[in-house]
Biotite code that builds the C-alpha atoms (Angstrom):
import biotite.structure as struc

atoms = struc.array([
    struc.Atom([14.604, -17.554, -18.563], chain_id="A", res_id=1, res_name="UNK", atom_name="CA", element="C"),
    struc.Atom([15.956, -15.129, -16.286], chain_id="A", res_id=2, res_name="UNK", atom_name="CA", element="C"),
    struc.Atom([14.629, -14.441, -12.956], chain_id="A", res_id=3, res_name="UNK", atom_name="CA", element="C"),
    struc.Atom([12.570, -11.020, -12.089], chain_id="A", res_id=4, res_name="UNK", atom_name="CA", element="C"),
    struc.Atom([13.879, -9.123, -9.017], chain_id="A", res_id=5, res_name="UNK", atom_name="CA", element="C"),
    struc.Atom([11.442, -8.742, -6.199], chain_id="A", res_id=6, res_name="UNK", atom_name="CA", element="C"),
    struc.Atom([11.136, -4.933, -7.758], chain_id="A", res_id=7, res_name="UNK", atom_name="CA", element="C"),
    struc.Atom([9.865, -5.654, -10.720], chain_id="A", res_id=8, res_name="UNK", atom_name="CA", element="C"),
    struc.Atom([7.140, -7.924, -9.008], chain_id="A", res_id=9, res_name="UNK", atom_name="CA", element="C"),
    struc.Atom([6.133, -5.154, -6.845], chain_id="A", res_id=10, res_name="UNK", atom_name="CA", element="C"),
    struc.Atom([6.018, -3.164, -9.814], chain_id="A", res_id=11, res_name="UNK", atom_name="CA", element="C"),
    struc.Atom([3.932, -5.175, -11.650], chain_id="A", res_id=12, res_name="UNK", atom_name="CA", element="C"),
    struc.Atom([1.597, -5.792, -8.922], chain_id="A", res_id=13, res_name="UNK", atom_name="CA", element="C"),
    struc.Atom([1.075, -2.572, -8.363], chain_id="A", res_id=14, res_name="UNK", atom_name="CA", element="C"),
    struc.Atom([-0.057, -1.476, -12.251], chain_id="A", res_id=15, res_name="UNK", atom_name="CA", element="C"),
    struc.Atom([-2.296, -4.260, -11.740], chain_id="A", res_id=16, res_name="UNK", atom_name="CA", element="C"),
    struc.Atom([-4.195, -2.429, -8.887], chain_id="A", res_id=17, res_name="UNK", atom_name="CA", element="C"),
    struc.Atom([-4.016, 0.854, -10.110], chain_id="A", res_id=18, res_name="UNK", atom_name="CA", element="C"),
    struc.Atom([-5.479, -0.770, -13.285], chain_id="A", res_id=19, res_name="UNK", atom_name="CA", element="C"),
    struc.Atom([-8.062, -2.811, -11.773], chain_id="A", res_id=20, res_name="UNK", atom_name="CA", element="C"),
    struc.Atom([-9.474, 0.287, -9.554], chain_id="A", res_id=21, res_name="UNK", atom_name="CA", element="C"),
    struc.Atom([-9.197, 2.175, -12.288], chain_id="A", res_id=22, res_name="UNK", atom_name="CA", element="C"),
    struc.Atom([-11.571, 0.213, -14.142], chain_id="A", res_id=23, res_name="UNK", atom_name="CA", element="C"),
    struc.Atom([-13.793, -0.807, -10.852], chain_id="A", res_id=24, res_name="UNK", atom_name="CA", element="C"),
    struc.Atom([-14.055, 3.916, -10.402], chain_id="A", res_id=25, res_name="UNK", atom_name="CA", element="C"),
    struc.Atom([-15.215, 3.987, -14.307], chain_id="A", res_id=26, res_name="UNK", atom_name="CA", element="C"),
    struc.Atom([-18.230, 0.623, -14.159], chain_id="A", res_id=27, res_name="UNK", atom_name="CA", element="C"),
    struc.Atom([-16.165, -1.500, -15.843], chain_id="A", res_id=28, res_name="UNK", atom_name="CA", element="C"),
    struc.Atom([-15.934, -3.910, -12.793], chain_id="A", res_id=29, res_name="UNK", atom_name="CA", element="C"),
    struc.Atom([-17.770, -4.192, -9.984], chain_id="A", res_id=30, res_name="UNK", atom_name="CA", element="C"),
    struc.Atom([-17.969, -3.065, -6.636], chain_id="A", res_id=31, res_name="UNK", atom_name="CA", element="C"),
    struc.Atom([-16.514, -6.150, -5.713], chain_id="A", res_id=32, res_name="UNK", atom_name="CA", element="C"),
    struc.Atom([-13.716, -6.333, -8.533], chain_id="A", res_id=33, res_name="UNK", atom_name="CA", element="C"),
    struc.Atom([-15.928, -9.201, -9.830], chain_id="A", res_id=34, res_name="UNK", atom_name="CA", element="C"),
    struc.Atom([-13.451, -10.435, -12.610], chain_id="A", res_id=35, res_name="UNK", atom_name="CA", element="C"),
    struc.Atom([-10.137, -11.308, -12.895], chain_id="A", res_id=36, res_name="UNK", atom_name="CA", element="C"),
    struc.Atom([-6.593, -9.370, -14.450], chain_id="A", res_id=37, res_name="UNK", atom_name="CA", element="C"),
    struc.Atom([-3.583, -10.803, -14.762], chain_id="A", res_id=38, res_name="UNK", atom_name="CA", element="C"),
    struc.Atom([-0.167, -9.796, -15.902], chain_id="A", res_id=39, res_name="UNK", atom_name="CA", element="C"),
    struc.Atom([2.649, -11.738, -16.911], chain_id="A", res_id=40, res_name="UNK", atom_name="CA", element="C"),
    struc.Atom([6.459, -11.962, -15.472], chain_id="A", res_id=41, res_name="UNK", atom_name="CA", element="C"),
    struc.Atom([8.781, -10.940, -18.353], chain_id="A", res_id=42, res_name="UNK", atom_name="CA", element="C"),
    struc.Atom([10.836, -13.326, -19.310], chain_id="A", res_id=43, res_name="UNK", atom_name="CA", element="C"),
    struc.Atom([8.649, -15.805, -16.982], chain_id="A", res_id=44, res_name="UNK", atom_name="CA", element="C"),
    struc.Atom([6.254, -18.765, -16.710], chain_id="A", res_id=45, res_name="UNK", atom_name="CA", element="C"),
    struc.Atom([4.619, -16.981, -14.363], chain_id="A", res_id=46, res_name="UNK", atom_name="CA", element="C"),
    struc.Atom([1.272, -14.661, -13.874], chain_id="A", res_id=47, res_name="UNK", atom_name="CA", element="C"),
    struc.Atom([0.524, -11.358, -11.234], chain_id="A", res_id=48, res_name="UNK", atom_name="CA", element="C"),
    struc.Atom([-3.267, -12.496, -11.106], chain_id="A", res_id=49, res_name="UNK", atom_name="CA", element="C"),
    struc.Atom([-6.605, -10.643, -9.048], chain_id="A", res_id=50, res_name="UNK", atom_name="CA", element="C"),
    struc.Atom([-8.531, -12.499, -6.957], chain_id="A", res_id=51, res_name="UNK", atom_name="CA", element="C"),
])
């Protein structure tokens, strides 16, 4: 499997953060962001997850 570059991982993290913010702003997630979201880093077995 190819190793993603740091820029790709940063972009995925930012997209995940923006998605969580959107869901919180629209009332899908609580104000404490209770809930988990993740995105798989393409070409790897690794995930970026909210905590």
